[in-house]
N, C-alpha and C positions, 0 to 999 in steps of 0.2 A: 469618362469625364476628361475631356481634352482641354487643358488649360493653356496649351501652347498656340492654339489657333484662334483667330478672330471670329465672331465678336467676343467670345468668352461668356462667363456667367454674369448675370445682372440680378439686382435685388428684386425679388418677386413680392415680398411683403416685409414690413418692419413692425415689430411688436414693441411698443414703448414700455419702459420700466422706470422705476425710481431708485433702484439700487443695483450695484454690480451683480451680474449673473455669476453664480458659482458652478452650475452644472447644466449641461444640455443632454437630453436622452431621447432618441427617436424610438417609437414603437417598431417592432419587427415587421409590421405590415407596411411601414412607411407612411401611414395615414395621419399620425399625430406626433407632435413634438412636445416634450415636457421641459419646462424651464424653471430652475430653482434659483432664488435669490436669498442669501442668508441674512443680509442686513435688515430687510423688511419682512422676512418670514413668509414669502409669497411663492406659490407654485402657479405658473401660468401654463396654459395648454393652447396649442395652435393646430388647426386643421390644415394639414399640408396639401390637401387636394384643393380645397377652396381658397387657401391662402389667407386665412383670417381666423376669427374666433369660431370654435366648434358650435354646432347647433344641438348636439345630443348630450352635452355635458357643460358644466361651467367653464368659462375661459380663465378664471382666476380664483384660487383658493388661498385663504389666509390660514396658515398653520400657526395659530397664535400661541398655544401653550407649549408645544414641543419645539417650535422653530424648525427650520429646514436648511440643510447645508448641501447634501448630495441627493439627487433623485436618480432612480434607475427604473426604466420601463420594464415591465414583465410580459409574459405571454398573454395575459388578460388585458384587453384593450382599455378597461375602465379601472385598472388597479396598478399602483406603482409601489416600489419600495423607496423609503427615504430615511436618511439619518438626520438626527436633530441638529439644530444650530448650536453653536458654542457660546452664544450670547444670552445667558440666563436660563437655558433650558433645564427643566427639573431632572431629566434623565439623558445626559449627553452621550452615554455609552450604549444606548439601545438602537435597534433598527425597527422600523414600523412598516406594516403593509397597509396601504391606504386605498380606500375606494374613492376615486375622484368624482364619481356620480353624485355622492351625497356628503363628501368630506368626512367620512367616518373611518377610524382606525379599526381594521379587522383583526390584526394580530400584532403582537409585540415580541421581539426576539432579544433575549438577554444573555449575557455571557462575557462580553468584553468588560474590562476594568478601566479602559481608556477611551478617548474619543475615537469614533469610527472615521477613518481617513479615506476609505474607498469601498466601492461595491462593484460586483460583476455578476451578471445573470447568465446562467447557462443557456446557450441557444437551443438546447434539445430537450431539457426537462425543467422541473421546478426547483432545482437546487441553485443556490447562489453563494458567492464568496464575499467575505468582508475582511478588511484589514484595519488594524487599530494602532493607536499610539501606545497601547499596552505591549506591543511587540509580538502580537499573535495574528495569525490568519485562521479564520473559522469558516467551516462549510455548513450550510443550513438547507432545510427543506421549507419552501414557502408555505406548504400546507400544514406544517407542524410548528406551532408557536412554542416559545420557551427556549430550551437550551439547544446548542448546535449539534450537528451530527458528528463533527470531529474537529480537531485542532491540528494544523499542520506542524510537522516536526522540522523546525528550523535549525540550522547549524548553531553550535554553542557560541562561536565567536562572532555574534552579530549584535548590533545595537541600533537604536532608533526605530522608526516605524516601517514595517514591511509594506509591500504592495502586492496585489494579486489580480489576475485576469484570466478569463477563459479564452481559448482560441476559437476560431470560427466554427470548428466541428463540434465543440463541446466535449471532445474526448480527452483533451489535454488542458491543463491550466498551469500558469506560471506564477511563481512567487519570487519577489526580489527582496533582498535585505542588505543592509550596510555591514561590511566587515568591520570588526573592531580593529583599533590600531591604525586607522586611516589608510588601510590597504586598498580598498575598492569595494566591489559589490558582488554578492551572490545572485545568480539567476538559477532557480530550480524549476524543473518541469515535472509535473505529476500526471499519472494516469488517473483521470477522473473516476474510473470504475474501480480502481484499486489504490486509492490515495493513502490508505492506512499503512502501506509498507514503506512509504517514503518516496522521494523523488527518483525517477528513472534516469534523469540527466541532471548534472550539476555543472554549471559554468561559472567562471570568475572573470569579472571585468575589472582590471586593475586601474587605479587612479593614474598611474604612469601612462598607460595606453590612451586613456581619455585626454590627459594633458597634452600628449604628443599630437593627437589628432586635432585638437583645438589650435595648437601652435602652427601646425602645418596649414591650417585654413587662414592664417594671417593674424591671429591674436598675439598680443605681447606675452612674454613668459609669465609676467605677474598675473595678468588676467586669466591666462590658461590654467595657472596653478589654482587660482581661486575658484574658477568654474568647475574644475575637475573634482572639487570637494563640496559642491553644492548638493543639497539633499534632493533625492529623487521624489517626485510628487505624483507621477502618473506612469502607467505602462499600458501598452496595447499591442496585440498581435495584428499583423496584416492578414488578409483573407487566406493567403496561401500558407501562413505560418512560418515563412522563411525569414521574416524580419520582425523585430520588436521596436516600437517607438518608446522612448523614455523622455518624459518632461521633468524638468527640475526647477528649483529655485534659481534666482539670479538670471532669469530670462534665457535659459539654456535648454536645448533638446538634442537628442541624437537618435540614430537608428543603429540597432545591434543585430548581428546575424543570429537568427533563431535557432540554429543548430550548433554553432561554435562559440557564440558569445563575443565575437570580435566586433569592435566599433567600426561601423561603415562610414557614416557621415555625421557631422556635428552642425548645429544651427544656433544662431544667436538672435535674440530679439532686437528689433529696431526700436530705439528709444525716442522719446519726444523731446523737443526743445534742445537745450544745451547739455542735457544729461548724457553721460557716457556709458552708464550701466543701470541695471535695475536689480532689486532684491526679490521681485515677485516671480511666481512660477510662470513658465511658458506653457500654454495650452497647445497640444499637438495631436493630430490624428491622421490615419491613412484614409485615402479615398477607397471606395469599394472595389475599384479595378486594380488596386495595388500600384498605380503608376505615380501617385502624387502624395506628398506629405504636406498637410496644412499646418501652419504655425501662426498663432496669434501674436501680434506685436504690441509693445507699449505705446506706440504712436498712433494706434487705431487702425492699422492696416493688417492684412492677412497675407503672409508670404506662402506661395505655392511652389514647392520644390520637387524636381524630378527625383524619384526614389533611387533610380540607378546611378545618375551622375551627381546628385546633390546640388544641382544648379537651379537657380531661381527661374521659373518659367512664366510666372505672372504674379502681380501684386494686386490684391483687392482693396479698394478704398471706399470709405463711406461712414465708418464709425467715428464717433466724436471723442472716444477715450480708449484706454487700454482694452484690447480684445482678450477677455478672460476665459472664454470657452469656445470650442469649435466642435462640430459633430457632422457626420455624413449620413444622409438618408440611406438605409440599406436596400430600398426597393426602387426609388425614383432618383432621377438626376437632380438632386438637391443637396445643398450643404447649408448648415446653420452656423452663424458666428455671432458672438455677443459681447457687448460691453455692458452698459446699463440697458441699452436697447438690443433687441435680437433681430437679426436679418436672416431671412431665408432666401438663398440665392438659387436661381434656375437658369437653364440654358435655353 
């Protein structure tokens, strides 16, 4: 995916929506894209080959009773995992396995005592991770409803909601958590086959290092101080596992060395109108060739940064509002970006 040369990507199709998109998730085959919107409790499905509604399943499902906030594609082409919406859902702390063919819940996973803040599917088997506002990360088997397989052992001096994600091999997963006392963040790496013994690597990202990196990029000391203390809201490994992207509140993202935990580059959201900052999370993800980081902006654009240099290589325009989600097709040369509407970009 070369963003530096012309003509660059163009919108292949646009899927209209009525509420801001909260999550995008491509199926591993690259054939379908799943789109979740929490405000209207809708799950939309896109045929990425045809560039429109699928013919073998519904194009839109209303998740009326449970609501939907996060969606995660699974190895099964007609089934997804989803976490409930936070707007009046009867069971906000559960995770569901849904058949999109007939809009039926096949399994329910219980164990968290707080809202589920993220999910990550193993690329090699049927296990998946969930993180929650209850301060825990749990591992599950998609074929076994009920309680989780295990709960990760986090350091004692943590607070807030952790995050968890598998790497591209499925052999390792990472967990982040905020250190108590405003010191920074933990990043722990686990062997997925032997997670019960605890992490095999523990890294610490200090707030001072983050603040220094933001200031060196040109931000004022006051803004750098505030951004370095913003809550992390997403994490993702690049394909090689050498870098981790972190998205956070206040329109801030950064890349971190996957082996040492040092901050590589920082990125700030471009805001709309006369605003100078935002309180909303920045959506960020790596492209499948590990060359570019995509970041959604508040002004409706998508910034494409060179991963090595941290420099802007292209800006994608076309959205009418804040870009709240970005995703990359794992098989085809496509990316998806979303505000209320979702655009699938092609070369």
